[in-house]
N, CA, C and O of each residue as an XYZ file, in Angstrom:
344
protein
N      66.486    -24.376    -50.683
C      66.531    -24.315    -52.131
C      65.803    -25.534    -52.701
O      65.703    -26.577    -52.055
N      65.300    -25.377    -53.924
C      64.653    -26.512    -54.557
C      65.711    -27.486    -55.075
O      66.908    -27.277    -54.881
N      65.263    -28.536    -55.725
C      66.165    -29.604    -56.171
C      67.253    -29.076    -57.108
O      68.352    -29.629    -57.151
N      66.961    -28.030    -57.843
C      67.942    -27.485    -58.786
C      68.768    -26.371    -58.161
O      69.653    -25.823    -58.818
N      68.496    -26.022    -56.900
C      69.278    -25.007    -56.206
C      68.985    -23.584    -56.641
O      69.777    -22.685    -56.359
N      67.874    -23.354    -57.318
C      67.579    -22.022    -57.850
C      66.623    -21.205    -56.985
O      66.698    -19.977    -56.976
N      65.738    -21.862    -56.269
C      64.683    -21.134    -55.608
C      64.499    -21.661    -54.187
O      64.336    -22.866    -53.995
N      64.523    -20.771    -53.184
C      64.344    -21.233    -51.807
C      62.912    -21.699    -51.577
O      61.984    -21.208    -52.219
N      62.738    -22.635    -50.673
C      61.409    -23.097    -50.298
C      60.900    -22.188    -49.186
O      61.548    -22.054    -48.148
N      59.748    -21.566    -49.396
C      59.163    -20.656    -48.420
C      57.835    -21.242    -47.962
O      56.979    -21.571    -48.783
N      57.668    -21.371    -46.662
C      56.414    -21.855    -46.089
C      55.458    -20.677    -45.918
O      55.793    -19.705    -45.242
N      54.279    -20.753    -46.518
C      53.269    -19.694    -46.409
C      52.143    -20.159    -45.503
O      51.875    -21.358    -45.422
N      51.478    -19.236    -44.820
C      51.794    -17.809    -44.712
C      53.063    -17.596    -43.896
O      53.446    -18.435    -43.080
N      53.705    -16.460    -44.132
C      54.932    -16.141    -43.392
C      55.103    -14.629    -43.293
O      54.501    -13.866    -44.049
N      55.931    -14.221    -42.350
C      56.290    -12.798    -42.230
C      57.346    -12.515    -43.288
O      58.270    -13.306    -43.479
N      57.209    -11.393    -43.969
C      58.134    -11.032    -45.030
C      58.515     -9.572    -44.870
O      57.675     -8.735    -44.540
N      59.782     -9.269    -45.102
C      60.247     -7.891    -45.013
C      60.757     -7.435    -46.363
O      61.625     -8.069    -46.965
N      60.206     -6.322    -46.832
C      60.690     -5.645    -48.026
C      61.510     -4.459    -47.547
O      61.146     -3.808    -46.568
N      62.604     -4.175    -48.223
C      63.373     -2.960    -47.963
C      63.054     -2.009    -49.102
O      63.282     -2.327    -50.270
N      62.524     -0.836    -48.760
C      62.201      0.161    -49.784
C      63.141      1.348    -49.610
O      63.373      1.816    -48.495
N      63.672      1.822    -50.720
C      64.656      2.903    -50.700
C      64.156      4.049    -51.562
O      63.662      3.849    -52.672
N      64.294      5.253    -51.027
C      63.883      6.454    -51.755
C      64.500      7.681    -51.137
O      65.315      7.587    -50.218
N      64.109      8.838    -51.645
C      64.717     10.105    -51.209
C      64.043     10.727    -49.993
O      64.694     11.447    -49.235
N      62.762     10.468    -49.791
C      62.038     11.103    -48.689
C      61.379     10.046    -47.809
O      60.615      9.211    -48.292
N      61.682     10.091    -46.521
C      61.059      9.132    -45.592
C      59.540      9.268    -45.606
O      58.822      8.268    -45.605
N      59.058     10.503    -45.619
C      57.608     10.728    -45.597
C      56.955     10.191    -46.863
O      55.906      9.551    -46.801
N      57.578     10.452    -48.020
C      57.032      9.935    -49.283
C      57.070      8.408    -49.317
O      56.150      7.773    -49.832
N      58.130      7.824    -48.771
C      58.216      6.356    -48.704
C      57.094      5.804    -47.830
O      56.447      4.824    -48.200
N      56.860      6.416    -46.687
C      55.786      5.959    -45.796
C      54.421      6.078    -46.471
O      53.590      5.180    -46.340
N      54.182      7.173    -47.189
C      52.918      7.339    -47.909
C      52.782      6.297    -49.008
O      51.709      5.727    -49.204
N      53.874      6.050    -49.725
C      53.849      5.059    -50.811
C      53.519      3.679    -50.263
O      52.703      2.961    -50.840
N      54.148      3.302    -49.151
C      53.877      1.999    -48.537
C      52.410      1.919    -48.137
O      51.760      0.905    -48.390
N      51.882      2.959    -47.523
C      50.476      2.965    -47.104
C      49.551      2.816    -48.322
O      48.551      2.102    -48.248
N      49.868      3.470    -49.421
C      49.050      3.357    -50.644
C      49.065      1.936    -51.192
O      48.028      1.406    -51.592
N      50.246      1.322    -51.209
C      50.382     -0.014    -51.793
C      49.824     -1.092    -50.866
O      49.086     -1.970    -51.314
N      50.168     -1.034    -49.583
C      49.783     -2.070    -48.629
C      48.328     -1.913    -48.220
O      47.641     -2.905    -47.975
N      47.851     -0.675    -48.144
C      46.467     -0.436    -47.754
C      46.244     -0.735    -46.283
O      47.071     -0.399    -45.436
N      45.107     -1.374    -45.988
C      44.707     -1.626    -44.611
C      45.340     -2.886    -44.012
O      45.116     -3.190    -42.840
N      46.124     -3.618    -44.802
C      46.761     -4.823    -44.282
C      47.687     -4.465    -43.117
O      48.392     -3.457    -43.164
N      47.678     -5.288    -42.082
C      48.531     -5.047    -40.928
C      49.992     -5.151    -41.346
O      50.409     -6.137    -41.955
N      50.761     -4.123    -41.011
C      52.181     -4.105    -41.355
C      52.922     -3.160    -40.418
O      52.315     -2.346    -39.723
N      54.239     -3.285    -40.414
C      55.074     -2.355    -39.663
C      56.058     -1.710    -40.619
O      56.485     -2.325    -41.597
N      56.413     -0.470    -40.331
C      57.400      0.266    -41.123
C      58.418      0.835    -40.159
O      58.070      1.596    -39.255
N      59.678      0.468    -40.349
C      60.749      0.939    -39.484
C      61.889      1.496    -40.328
O      62.190      0.970    -41.399
N      62.521      2.561    -39.842
C      63.682      3.109    -40.525
C      64.826      2.110    -40.416
O      65.169      1.653    -39.326
N      65.403      1.784    -41.552
C      66.545      0.870    -41.572
C      67.839      1.674    -41.525
O      68.643      1.540    -40.603
N      68.019      2.512    -42.542
C      69.238      3.333    -42.642
C      68.949      4.570    -43.458
O      67.951      4.648    -44.173
N      69.832      5.528    -43.339
C      69.826      6.706    -44.196
C      71.252      6.885    -44.688
O      72.206      6.537    -43.993
N      71.392      7.428    -45.886
C      72.740      7.662    -46.417
C      73.439      8.720    -45.576
O      72.792      9.480    -44.855
N      74.750      8.764    -45.672
C      75.552      9.687    -44.865
C      75.084     11.132    -45.035
O      75.028     11.884    -44.062
N      74.756     11.515    -46.242
C      74.311     12.878    -46.493
C      72.815     13.079    -46.339
O      72.319     14.197    -46.477
N      72.087     11.995    -46.050
C      70.639     12.085    -45.874
C      69.849     12.150    -47.159
O      68.652     12.439    -47.133
N      70.495     11.884    -48.294
C      69.796     11.968    -49.574
C      68.890     10.760    -49.814
O      67.883     10.874    -50.513
N      69.236      9.612    -49.245
C      68.452      8.391    -49.435
C      68.120      7.769    -48.087
O      68.891      7.857    -47.131
N      66.951      7.137    -48.038
C      66.490      6.482    -46.823
C      66.004      5.089    -47.187
O      65.487      4.857    -48.280
N      66.181      4.166    -46.247
C      65.719      2.793    -46.428
C      64.778      2.448    -45.278
O      65.121      2.613    -44.108
N      63.584      1.968    -45.630
C      62.617      1.543    -44.637
C      62.412      0.038    -44.745
O      62.404     -0.510    -45.847
N      62.246     -0.634    -43.606
C      61.855     -2.032    -43.581
C      60.340     -2.092    -43.459
O      59.763     -1.510    -42.540
N      59.698     -2.790    -44.379
C      58.255     -2.962    -44.365
C      57.993     -4.447    -44.131
O      58.343     -5.279    -44.968
N      57.382     -4.781    -42.999
C      57.166     -6.167    -42.632
C      55.679     -6.456    -42.509
O      54.934     -5.701    -41.885
N      55.263     -7.555    -43.110
C      53.872     -7.979    -43.057
C      53.785     -9.479    -43.318
O      54.770    -10.113    -43.698
N      52.607    -10.033    -43.110
C      52.381    -11.446    -43.386
C      51.889    -11.591    -44.817
O      50.936    -10.927    -45.226
N      52.541    -12.461    -45.574
C      52.090    -12.766    -46.940
C      51.530    -14.180    -46.945
O      52.079    -15.081    -46.310
N      50.430    -14.363    -47.668
C      49.723    -15.640    -47.674
C      50.257    -16.639    -48.690
O      50.156    -17.850    -48.494
N      50.826    -16.125    -49.778
C      51.299    -17.024    -50.835
C      52.325    -16.293    -51.699
O      52.486    -15.077    -51.594
N      53.007    -17.041    -52.544
C      54.021    -16.450    -53.405
C      53.447    -15.410    -54.345
O      54.073    -14.381    -54.598
N      52.251    -15.674    -54.867
C      51.635    -14.715    -55.793
C      51.411    -13.365    -55.136
O      51.681    -12.332    -55.750
N      50.917    -13.348    -53.888
C      50.692    -12.056    -53.226
C      52.028    -11.401    -52.847
O      52.147    -10.177    -52.895
N      53.028    -12.199    -52.472
C      54.357    -11.648    -52.157
C      54.956    -10.946    -53.379
O      55.488     -9.841    -53.272
N      54.861    -11.597    -54.535
C      55.415    -11.032    -55.768
C      54.586     -9.849    -56.244
O      55.141     -8.887    -56.775
N      53.255     -9.898    -56.063
C      52.398     -8.784    -56.460
C      52.737     -7.535    -55.642
O      52.829     -6.438    -56.192
N      52.919     -7.700    -54.344
C      53.308     -6.546    -53.505
C      54.656     -5.999    -53.943
O      54.839     -4.783    -54.012
N      55.600     -6.880    -54.239
C      56.912     -6.452    -54.726
C      56.760     -5.598    -55.999
O      57.338     -4.516    -56.097
N      55.989     -6.088    -56.957
C      55.793     -5.356    -58.217
C      55.125     -4.003    -57.987
O      55.515     -3.000    -58.584
N      54.114     -3.983    -57.114
C      53.408     -2.735    -56.845
C      54.306     -1.733    -56.128
O      54.261     -0.540    -56.431
N      55.126     -2.201    -55.177
C      56.072     -1.307    -54.511
C      57.081     -0.763    -55.532
O      57.371      0.433    -55.543
N      57.610     -1.639    -56.384
C      58.573     -1.200    -57.417
C      57.975     -0.169    -58.356
O      58.682      0.711    -58.845
N      56.685     -0.270    -58.610
C      56.031      0.625    -59.555
C      55.651      1.976    -58.993
O      55.221      2.854    -59.741
N      55.797      2.165    -57.700
C      55.406      3.448    -57.113
C      56.485      4.485    -57.390
O      57.667      4.200    -57.198
N      56.107      5.689    -57.841
C      57.112      6.702    -58.222
C      57.970      7.213    -57.073
O      59.050      7.747    -57.325
N      57.537      7.074    -55.823
C      58.331      7.552    -54.691
C      59.373      6.558    -54.228
O      60.216      6.871    -53.387
N      59.310      5.339    -54.788
C      60.239      4.272    -54.371
C      61.239      4.005    -55.492
O      60.850      3.664    -56.610
N      62.538      4.163    -55.188
C      63.572      3.927    -56.193
C      63.952      2.445    -56.288
O      64.129      1.921    -57.387
N      64.075      1.772    -55.144
C      64.543      0.384    -55.102
C      63.740     -0.401    -54.085
O      63.395      0.119    -53.024
N      63.439     -1.654    -54.402
C      62.807     -2.572    -53.463
C      63.679     -3.824    -53.399
O      64.009     -4.419    -54.425
N      64.045     -4.215    -52.179
C      64.819     -5.445    -51.974
C      63.979     -6.400    -51.151
O      64.422     -7.509    -50.849
């Protein structure tokens, strides 16, 4: 955390994992591919809801700086196939 305890200190570049949640695993995978593009990344199933209505994927990649980390977060959040990004 920084001196005021509000923001963690992150050393860049670093590996970062976003959790993306949506209704269709296939649509989530397509959405991630559209947003991330050709950047090297991995996508793994994290969990699915008991009834299978929602799925969570872990998307892991290297981010070079805070600006690119936040930009990817915003772009993932803005994709219509993704309900939640953590």
